[in-house]
N, C-alpha and C positions, 0 to 999 in steps of 0.2 A: 687708572688715568693713562691716557695716551699722550705722547710727547713728540712733536715735530718742530724742534727749535732751530734747525739749521737747514731747512729744505726750501729750495728756490721755486716755489709754487706748490699748491696743495690740491690734491685731486678729490673731486666729489665722491668717487667710488671708494676711495680709502676711508672717507668719513662714513660711508654706508657700511663697509666691512667692519670698521672699528665698533660701530654701534651694535652690529649683529654679534660681535664677539663679547659684548657685555660691558664695554667701556662706558663710563658715565660722563667723561669729559675729555676734550682734546685741546692741548695747548700748542699754539703754532707761532712760527716766526721764520722768515719775514714774509710780508705781503707787499704789493706794489706801493710805492710812496704816495701816489695820488689816492689809492684806495684807503690807505691808512689815514691820510688827512681828512678824507670825507667821513670816515668812521669816527674820528675824533670830533668832528663837527656835529655828528648825529648822536654822539655818546653811545656808540655801537661797537666798542672794542671787544665786547663779549656778546654772543648771539647764539641763536639756535639754528644749526645747520642741518638741512634735510639732505641725506645722502642719496635717496632714490625716490622718485615720484611714484614708481610702481609699487614699492613696498610701504611707502608712507611713514607713519609715525614711528614704527619700530626702527627706522634708520635715522631718527633725529638724535643729534648729539650736541650737548653744550660745548661751545667752542670759545676759546679765550685767546686773543692776540696778545702775546707777551710784549709789554710796552718797550722794553729795551732788549728784547731777545733774552738770552741767558746771561747777559752782561749786567753788572751792577750799575746803579745810576751814575751819571758823570761826576767824577771827583771822589768816588768811593770804591775804586778798584785797588785791592791790596796785594795783587799778585806780583811775582818777580819781574813780569814784563810791563808793569804799570809805573807811571810817574806820579800818581796821586800821593799826597802826604799820608803817612800813617797817623793814627790817632794817638795823641800824647796827653796823658793825664797826670803824670808824676812830677814833671819839671815845671816850676813856676815861670821860667824864662821862655821855654819853648812850648808851653801848654797851648794846645789848639782845640781841645775837645769841645768847648762851648761854641766856638765859631763853627766847627764842623757839624755839631748837632743841629744848630739853627739852620744851616744850609741843607742838611738832610731833610728836616721837617718841612722846610719850604718847598723843596723839590717834590716831595711826596704829595703834599696837600695841594699844590698849585700846578705842578707840571704833569702829574700822572693821575691822581684820583678823580679829577672832574670828568674823565672820559669813560668811566665805568659805571655800572648800574647800581652798585651798593656801596656801603661805607667800608667794605673790606678791600684792602689794596694788597696785591701780591708783589713783593719787591724781590727781584732776583739778585743774587750776590755771586756772580761768577765771571769767568773770563775764559777765552779759548786757551788751552794749555796753562791755565792760571793756578792750578792747585798742586804744582810740583812741591811747593812748601806750604802745605795746608795749615800748619800751625800759625803762620803769620795771618792768614785769612781769619781763622777762628778766634785768635786773640783780639783782633781788631773788631770783628763782628760782635764778640762778647761785650767789648767796651761800648760799642754803638748802642746795642740793645739796652744795656744798663743805664747809660746816660740819657737816652731818649725817654725811657720810662720814668726816670727820676725827674727830669724836667717837666714831663707831662703831669706828674703827680703834684709838683710844686706850683705849676701854673694853672692847673685844671683844664689842660688842653684836650683831655679825653683821647689820648693816643696811646695805644698799647702795641708795642713792638715785641715780636717773639719768633723763635724758630718755628717753621711750619713745613708743610708739604703741599703739593698740588691737591691731594685728596682732601686734606683738612680745609684748604681754601675753598674748594668746590662745595663742601658741606656748609661752610659759613655762608656762601653765596646762595645756595639752595634754601637754607633756613630763612634768608632775608626775603624770599618770595618775590624776586624781581620779575618785571615784564620785559622780555627780550625781543630784540629785532630778529628777523628771520633771513635766511639765505638759502638759495636753491641752485646756484651755479657753482663754479669753482674759482680758484685763485690763479688761473693762467691767463696770459703770461705775466711774469713778475718783473717789475722794473725797479731798479735801485733809484734812478732819477730819469729825467726826460731823455737823457742820452744813452742810458745803459739798461738794456733788457736782457735778462738771464734766460735767453731762448736758444743759445748755442748748445747748451748741455743736452738738449733733446737728441742731438745727433753726434756729439763728440765721441770719439773712439768707437766707431761702428762695430769693430770686431769684438769688443767687450760686450756690447749689447746683444750681438748675435750669440756669443758664447753663453750668456745668461739664459737665453731661450733654449738653446740646445741642452744645457745642463738640466733645465727644468724638465724637458721631455724625458731624458734618461733617468732622472730621479723618479718620475712618475712610473715609468716602465719597471724600474727595479722594485718600487713599492708594490706594484700590482703583482708582479711575478713572485715576489717573496710570499705573498698570500696564496695566489692561485696555484702555484706549483708546490706549496708546502715545503719550503726549503729549510735547511738548518739555520741556526741563529746567525744573522748578519748585522747585529746592532752596531758594531764598530764601523762597518762600512757606512751605514746610514747616519751615524753620528757625525762622521767626517764630511759626508756629502751634504747633509743639511746645514752643517756649519758654513761651508764655503758658499752654498746657495744663499744663506742669510747674509754673509759678508758681502756678496756681490750686490745686494740691495742697499748697502750703505750709500749715503748720498754722495760720497766722494768716489766710490768705485763705479757704480752704474752710470754716473754722469761723466766719468772719465777724468775727474779732477784729481789726478795723481801723477807722480813722476813715473818715468819709464820703468825704473827698477821696481816700483810698487806694482805697476801693471804686470810686469813679468812674474812677480811672485804670485799674484792672484790667478793669473792665467795658468801658471804651472799647477797650482792647487786644484783649479777647476778641471784641467785636463786629466790630472791624476785621479780625481774622484770619478770622472766619467769613465775612464779606462778601467778602474776597479769595478765599476758597476757592470761592465761587460762580462766579468767573471761570474757574477750572479746570473746574468742573462744566459751565459753558456750552461750553467747548471740547470736552469729552468728549461731551456730549449731541449737539451739532451734528455731530460726527464720526460717532458711532455711529448717529444718526438720518438721516445723509446729508442734512442740511439746511443752509441758508445759515449761514455763520459770523456773520452779523449778528443771528441770533436771540438774544434775551436771555431769561433765566429768572430770576424774582425770588423771593426769600424774602418771605413776608408775615407780618404781625403777627397770626398766628392765635391767640395767647394773649389778644388782645382782640377776636377775630372781626373783624379789619380787613384789607382788601386792596383797594386801588383798582382793581387789574387785573381782579379777579373781578366788578366791577360793570360791566364792559364787556358789550355785547350778544353778543359772541362772543369766545371765548378757548380756549386749551387748557392743560392741566397735564401735568406729568411727575412720576410718583411713582417714586422710586428706593428699592430694597430692598437694604440692605447685608448682609443675612443670606444664608446659603447654603441656604435652603429657601424655598418660596413662602409668602407672608404675605398673609392677608386682613385688611383694615382698613377702617374707615369713613372716607370723605373728607368733610370739612365745609368748604364754601367760602362766605364771606360774600357775600350777594347782596341785591338788593331783592326786593320782594314781587311776583315775576313767575312766569310759567310757563317752565320750562327743559327742555331735552332734553340728555341726556348720551349720548355715543357712545363705544363702545370702539374699539380699534385698527382693526377692519375695518368701522367705521361701523355696528356692531350697537348697537341701543338698550339702554341700561343703566337698570335700574329706579332711580328717584330720587324724592326728595321735598324740599320745603322745610319749615322749621320756624322758629319765632321764636327769635332770639338771647335768652339770658337777660337779664332786666331789669337785673341788677346790672352786666352788661357794657355795656349800652346807656347806663347812667347814669354811666359813667366820664367825667368832665368833659373830659379832653383826648383822648378817642378820636376819631381823625381818620378817620371813615368815615360814610357815609350808610346803609350796609347795615344793615337791621334783621332780616334772616332769614339762614338758612344753607341752602345746597343740600347735601343729604346723599345719598350713595350708597355702596354697598359696592364697594370695589376688591378683587376676589376674586383670590387667588392671584397677587399681583404677583411676577414672575419672580425667582428667587434671583440675587443679585449682578447685578441688572439693573433695568430700568425698564419701565413701561407708561405710555403717554400717553392721555389722554381729551380729547375735544373737547366743549365746552359752548356751547350757543347759547340765546338768550332768544327766546321766541315771543310772549308777551303778558303784560300786567299782570293780576294777580288781585285780587279784592276780598274782604277779610276782613270779615265782618259781625257777628261775635259773639265775646265774650270772657266766660269764666266764671271768677270768682275767689271763693274762699271764704276770708274773712279772719276770724280769731278772735282776740280780744284775750286776752292772758295774764292769767288770774285766779289765778295761783299754783297752778294745778292740775297734779298729777303725772299723766302719761299712762302707764298701765300696759300692759305687753305681755302678750298671751295666750301662754302657754307650753303647747304641745301636743306629745305624743310619739306620732306616728303610726308604725305598722309600716312599715318601709322595704322597698321592693322591692329585689331583688338585681340588677336590670338594670344593665348597664354604661352609663355616660354617654359613653363614648369608644370609638372604633373602635380595637381593638388589632391590626388587620391589619398585618403587616410589623413587628411589635414586635421580632422577633428579627433583622431584616435586618442582615446583616454582624456579628452577634454571633459571635465566634470559637468559642464553645462550642456553637452550634447547628449544625444540618445545613448543610453547605457549599452555598452558592448562588452562581450567577453574578452578578456585579455588574450591577444593572439599568442600562440605558442609556435616556436620554430624548432625543428629537429635539425641540429647541427652535425649530422653525420655525413651527409652527401652534399658537399658544397657545389657540386656540379649542377644541381637543380636550383639554379639561381632564382627562378620564379618564386619558389616558396621562401627562399632566403631573404630576398629583397622586398617582398610584398609589404606594402605599408610604409615604405621609406621614400622620402623625396631625395633622390640621389642626384640626378642631373635633369635639367629641363629637356622636354621632348622636342625634337626638331619638327618644324612645320613644313619643310620641303626637303628635297633631296640634296645630296652633297653637290657643292660646286666642283666643276671639273675643268681642267685646262683644255683649250682648243689647240694648243701647240703640240700636243702629243708627245710629252716627255716619256722616255722609256727608262726602265730600271737599269742601273749600271751594274754590269757583272763582267765576268772575264771575257765574254764573247760579244758583248753588245757595245756599240758606240752610240753617242748621243746624237740625235737628230733634233735640231732646233729650228723652229719656224719663226721668222721675224714677226714681231708684234708691232702693229701700227700705233705710234705714239698718240694718234688723235682719237683712239678708241676711248670711250667713257663708260663708266659703270652706270647702267640704267636701272632705275628703281624697279621696273617691272620684272627684271631678271630674277629678283630675289623674292618675289611675291609668294605669300603663303597660300594663295588661292589655288584651288585644284584646277581652275580653268585657265590659269596662266600658261602661256605658251613659252617654251624655252627659247632663249635667244642664242646667239653665237657664243655668248659668254658662259652659258650654263648648259652642259650636255646632260640629258636625262640618263639615269642609271638603267642598265639592262639586267634582266634576270639571268642572262647567259654569261658564262665565263668568257673573258676576252681571249681572242686568239692571238697568236704571235704576230707582232707587227714588223713588217719589213722596213728596212731603213728608209726607203723612198716613199713609203705609204703615207697618205694624208690622214689616215684613220688615227684618232686620238685614243689614248689609253689612260686609265687611272692607276697610278702605282699602288694604291691601297687595295686594288682588286687583283694584284699579281699573285703568282704562285707563292705559297707560304714560305718555301725554302729560299726564295730569292729576295732577301731582305735588304736590298740596296737602296740608294737614293739617287736623285737627279739634281744637277745644278741647272736650275730653270731660268729661262729668259722671261717667264711670265711676269706680269706687272701686278700680281696679287698672290696671296695665299688664302686658303679657305678650308673650312670643314663644314659639317652639316648645320652649324649654328651661326658662323661668322665668316665674313670675307673682309680681308684687309687689303686695301688698294694702295699702289705706289703711284707717284706722279712721274712726270717725264724725267726727273732727275733721279728716280728710283728711291725717293724718300717717302715714308708713310704719309698719306694724305687724308684717308677716311676709312671708315668701316661700315659695313652693312650687315644687319642681323637678318636671320631667316624669316622674321615676320615683317620684313619690308621697312624696318627702322633704319634710317641713315644717320650717321654721326661723323662729322668732320673730326679728324684726329691728327695731331702733330706730336711727335715725341722728340724732345730736344734737350741736350745738356746745356747748362749755363753755369757761370760762377759769378759770385760777388767778390770783388777785391776787398780784402779786409782793411778796415781803417787803421791808421797809424797816427793817433793824435799827438804823440810826443814828437814826431817829426815835424809837425806844423805848429808846435808850441801851444797846443790846446791843453793846458793843465787842468781845465774843468771837466775833461772827459777821461773816463777810465779806458785802459787798453782793452781791446777784445781779447778773448782767451777761451778757455774751456767752457766757462759759464756764459760769457757775454758774446753776443753776435751783433756786430755793427758793420755794415758795408761802408766803404768810403764814398760810394755812389749808389743811388737808388736804382740805377739802370743796370741790370745784369748783362754780362758779356756772353754771347753765344759761343759755344765751343764747336766750331765748324770749320776746321782747317781744310777738310776735304769731305767728300761723300763716297764711301766705299760700301757697296751693297751686293750681297750674294743671296740668292733665293735657293733654298734646298727643299725638295719635296720627297716625301716617303708615304707609305700607306698608313703610318702611325702618326706622324707629325709633319707639319710643314713649317719652315722657319725662314725668317728674314734676318740675315746677319748684317748689322749696320755698324760701321766705324766712322767717326767724325773727326778724330784726331788720333795721335799716337797714344793718348792716355784715357780716352773714353770710347766705349762701344757698348752695344746691347744686341740681344737677339730677341725678336718677337716670335712667339711660338703659338701655333694652334694644333692641339691634339685632336684626334679624330672624334672622340666622344666627350670632350669637355667643352662647356659653354663659355669659356673665358679665354683671355689672352694672357700668356705668361711672358713677362719682360725680364730677361736675364741680363743684368747690367754688370759691367766691369769698369772700374775707375782706378787709375793710378799708374805709375807714381805721378801725383799732382805736381806740376813744375812750379818751383818757387825761385828759380834763378834770377828772376827779375826783381826780387826783393819784396814781393807782395804775397801775403797770405791769401788763400782762396777758400771760399765756401762753395762747394760744388753741389748742384741740385739738378734733378730731372723735372722738367716742366711738361705736363700733358695738357695740350690745348685742344678744346672742343668748340663747337658752336652752340653750346647750351647757355641759357641766360639764367643765372642763379641769384641775381639781385643782391649780391654781396654776402649771401648766406652759404655756409658750408658746415659740414658735420664731421666730428671726430669721435673716436671711441674714448671711453674713460677706463683705463686699465684693462682693455679687452672685453669689457662687459657692456655697460649702458652707453648710450649715445648722447652727445651734447651738441647743441646748436651754437655756431659761431657767426658773428656778424662783423664784417670788415670795418675796422676803425672804431668799433663800439665796445663798450663793456656793459654788462647787465645792470650793475648797481651803482655805477659812478661814471663821471665824465673824465676820460683820460686827459692828462695835462700835456699838451704839446707832444703827442705820441709820435715816435719814429715809425712811419708807416710800414717799413719792411720788417724789422725784428719785432715790432709791436703787434703784428698780425700772425706771428708764427706760434703754433700750438703743438703740444706733444701728440704724436700718433703712434699708438702701441700696436694696433692691428688694422685700422681701417679709417679712410677719409673719403668723403663723397660730396657731390653737388647734385642738386635737383633743379630741373626746369619744369615749373608747374604748367606753363603753357603747352609745352610739348609732351608733358607727362613722361619725362625721362629722368633716370638717375644714372650717374656715372660714378662708379666706386673703384677705389684702389686699395688693395690689401698688401701689407708689407710683411717682411720676414723678420723684422727687428724694430725697435723703437726708433723713430725719426721725427724731425720737425716737419710740419706740413702746413700749408696755407692755400688760400685762393685770393691772390692779389688783384686779379682782374676776372670779370665774369667769363665763365667757360674754362678757366685754367685751374689746374691743381699742381702745386709744387711740393716735392718731397726732397728735403736735404739728405744727401747720401754720404758725404765725407767732408771734413774740415781739416785743412792744413794751415795752421796759423802760426805766425812768427813772433807774436807778442803775447804778453801774459798779464792778466789783471790781478793776480794774487800777490805779486811781488816776490815769488819764490822760484822764479825761472822755470815755471811749469808750462813751458811752451807746448802747444798742441801740434808739434812737428814730428809726427810719428814716422819712424823709419824702420826698415828691415833690410839686412844685408847691405847696409850703407847706401840705401836709396829710399825714396818715399814708399809708403805702404800701397799695396794693391788690394782692393776690396771688391768682392763679388757678392751680389745679392739678387733678390727677386721682387718684382711687383706683379700682382695679379690684377688685371683690368676686367671689370664686369659692367656691362651696360644692360639696362632693363627698364621696363615701365615702372614708374615710381609708385603707382597705386595698386600693384598686383601683390597681394599678401603672400602667396606661396613663394614668390621670388625673394621677398624680404626674409622669409625663414631660410631659404636656400643660402642667402648671404651670411646669415648668422652661423649656419652650419659650416659654410666654407671658411669663415674666420677661425672656427675651432679646428678645422682640418689643417689649416696652415700653421697655427700656433702649436698644435700637438700633432705635427705631421708624422705619419708612420715612418719607422726607421728601417733601413736596409742593412743587414749584416751579411758578410760574405764568408764562405767556407775557406779553409786554408788552401794554399796553392796545390792543385792536384787532387785535393780531397782524399778519397779512398783509393786512389790509383786507378788502374785500368778497369776496376769493377765498380766505379763510382755510381753509374746509373742504376745498376741492379740493387746495390745496397741502399742507395737513396730512395728508390721506389719502395723498398721494404719497410721504410720508416713512416711515421705519422707526419705528413707534410701539410696538414691543415688542422687548425684547432681554434676553438672559441670557448672562452670561459662562461659565455652566456648561453642559456637555453631558452630564454624568453626575451623578446625585444622590449626595449624601453619606449615609452611614448615619444612621439615627435616633439622635440623641444627640450628633452631631458638629457642632461650630461652627467655621467658618473665622474664627479669632480675628484673624489678621493676614494681609494680603498687601500688601507695600510694596516700593518700589524699594530695593535694597541698594547696587548700583553699576550700571554700564552693562551688565554681563553677567549679573547675578543679581537675584533677588528674595528677600525673606524671607517665609516662610509659617509661620504657627503654626496648629496644629490643636488643638482643645480637645474633650475628652469632658466635656460639662457635666453628665452624670448623676452621681448618687451611688450607692453600693452599695445603699443603702436603696431606691432606685428600681428596681433591676434584679431581674428574676425569676431570671435565671441569673447569669453573671459580670458582665455589663454591659460586657465588653471588645468593642471595635469594631475592624473592619479597614477601612482606607481605601486605595483604589487611586488614587493621585494622578496617575499619568502622563497619563491622558487625561481629566482632570476638566474642563479649561478649553477653551473654544471656540477662542480665538486664540493659545493658548500650548501649545507642544509641549515637555514637560519631558524633558531629556536625562539629568540626574543630580542627586542631592541629597546633602547632607552635614548631619548633625544637630549642633546646638550646644545649649548650655544656654539656659535660658529668656530670658536677657538678650541672647542673640546675640553675646556677647563672648568666648566660649571654646568650642572644639570639645568635644562631649560625651565623646569618647574620651580627652580630656586632663584631664577633671575627676575628681578623687579626693576625695570628701567625707570629712571627719573622722568617726571612729567613737568613741563615748564609752561609758564604763562607767555603768550606771544602778543606782540604789538599788532601784527597783521597775520592773516591766514596764509597758508601756502597755496600757490596755484596748483591746479590739477596736473598740469603738464608745463614745465618750464619751456621745453622746445616749442610747444604749440603756440605759446603766447609771447615769447621773446621776440621783440621787434615788430609785433603786429599791433600798431597803435589803434587800428580801426576795429579790433576785436575786443569784445567785452570780457572782463576777467572772470574766470570761473574758478572758484576755490575748491580745494581738495576736500573730499569727505575723509574722515578719519577711518581708515580700514581696520578691521579687526585683525589681530594676529592669528593667522591661520596655521595651526599646528596640530589639527586633529588628524585622525587616521590611525590605522593599525595594520599589522601584517595581514589580517584577514580582509579588512575593508579597503585597504590601500592607503597610501600616503599621498596627500595632496600638496602640490606646489604651485604657488602663484608665479606670474612672470617676474623674473629676476630673483626669485627666492632661492636661497641655499639652506638645506636642512641637513643637520649633522647628527649621526647616530652612532652610539656604541652598540655593537652587534655581538650577541652570543650565538655560536654556531657549532656545527659538527662537520668534519670532513667526510666525504663520501668516496670510497674506493681510491683513496690517495694517502700513501704512507709518508711519514716524515723522512726527509733526506733527499737523496739524489736519484732514487729509483721509484717507479710507480708502485 
């Protein structure tokens, strides 16, 4: 039995996972008051919940809404915090047992039983913190059971009251063979009443939510390397780490519903667990790198661009990729204003640049770093389940001589966005080569093998992977001719005419398109040195590799080979254009809602907002736009727009040379509350797309669910508050689609947040809440402070625009979500490393490694690999695709026997998702249904003109073997206990 008796909203994906773990039933509470009233009317308080349309019947789970939660019926609470009378049987004067028994029977027969499917009624007898004196409870419950059964016998009422469990209750219901209602959506958002939506918890305490994700990544890295490096026993480390990760998922911790001292306790425990895991990483890296066991690898405070070790004249880093495919990512290392050279594993020079750290980060009072720049380079195709090391050395100090800032005071002017509908080209933005690799419905192909010895030969290594979309035209280049800043060069800036506009033809993918003045074609020749007074333009990305500086540009745009972001006359982001001639209006703006204070206005019928509840005092948000301060930086690796709109909000929009998305690096805080008003701060991304009230959010980072503004799938909401009532949890992704323009605009986040689309074309993501009221009555105000001031929070959003009907790009988005949630981690060598001989010693070590020798099919994620016992490991394989992504069936086949370099698999046995029961021994319950399930909830939700198509019952696909391959359907996770032998790998810290 699964139990969620105090969770403010219930996820469909959790229902799916619980069913796959082998649970027969799920007992939940609470749900929205209007949903509960509707279910009572329909006699649908117990129902069959389908967790996944793609997986079908194997994710169906019996679900029971607890009538009073885990509380006893009104009048029968016997805890020390209750005022209900105890049951008295021995005193003739004060005897109340007959009266209480009659009241109890009436309550059960007429208040609760009519709303369930069978004659079995589950009565909870509990209270929050109620069993401090359990003997009082049990003494009174014993009396109640005895007297109710006695009266039933005497009157023939046919009532039998006895101690039971959820499992026994479920068996009784199943034996009654009821016909159950069905459900295919989820229970978000949850409303206590028409004024109180528990949607603030999606965002509350953003640092805790980020720490939970970081801890998960380090735990997975530690589990992987424990097996792949064959280390000594680390059970104590894993026991403590897994405990704190589990504790973080408690509904009070992950939601932020805790006092500050509780937060500090769990933060300290998580920090300690992550730090201890780096000791395991050190052992593994030194063993696999064949380096001295004295080498130390440090985590750095990259969230505040701080790392003492990277300010060393020479150091090296190790980037570990926990995913089972190569990942390309930008590495950003805090450094001083110097010239640096980055070297790859074979001492090949890596293209790099430095750029200024955002001013909001430099202004953090307690930031313990002198670095004011970041060294940026692309770590391309970091090996799957492996690492790559880079060596960095400083050559000289550079001199920056110019800064250009345009600062505009806010005069209450509204900045309008031009909305243009260009004709879109049909060119693909992504390479769909090998899309069908190991799809069991496609032509049979021999499993590709990869030799992971020489990673310099990237063609063999990346063959068959969809890594990044292919550009369809050449890079955009500035006509103003910015030069790289170094010790001897001054900036020459050409004035840009503010009347210039971005013309659609400039970005056409057609080969016949003529370049305009806004786009200079690339040359095959290296650029020559540019004189200060020359009108010839240069591209900093094509400068000499040793000159890794940046320019402060007067350009009204930044660009790479995929995207161009344009500024308006106020130097505020106004639109973007893709390389296939797709135009999209875009505004990025911070807002806040002033938090309601009902007690100040005498509204006793309203709860106070707090950690759980989000309610603005006004439905119109207030833009945070005290001024506009914009700086444009351009380098050969990245181009950036630094935007500050007030003293406490700012962001940086980045375009990396070889990445097809926009990175928005936001910083908020301290949020001012001196005016006495709490504030819910959010980022609004405004486009010119028409999404007809529909938007989509992920469910726990896996499947996607459709949302419709102001609607619910199974009931009519009662007087819904349109702002908090349309806010949904976003774990990894939210997007909108315009079917007329065939465009999709997606945002990926780095932690759980609340998201919505309140107006067509807009996406809002809540990023921080500073609230001065409390709905719990325990003074648990969400007024987070640090160093006697409000909290400062930094995070990232990834923006990606594409054609909505192009399947390979949908798969790219799925992979991108995984790469963000399981982002490769950078660890830094100790300050000074090996001393003056660092480079030669580093070069003599193994600086590139992958535990895989055979690639996995496109769409397959190695979800788990961890030590099970001395002779076995546990491996979980996930097909992260959804059927809507697949051109054909989306079923993939994995040949597991020879996937790993140092592990030779002898045999496997499949178990349920939780690893606690063999799959062959699992017999899920089958239930009668009032109605059939729809084939796809997303496809038919809100489409009244579409005929309903019911789902076929899919077979449970668990066939396959080591020899014939293991098949996985879209969204399927298969779990195996694996017997294996190590190959050329000794136990301990040396190879």
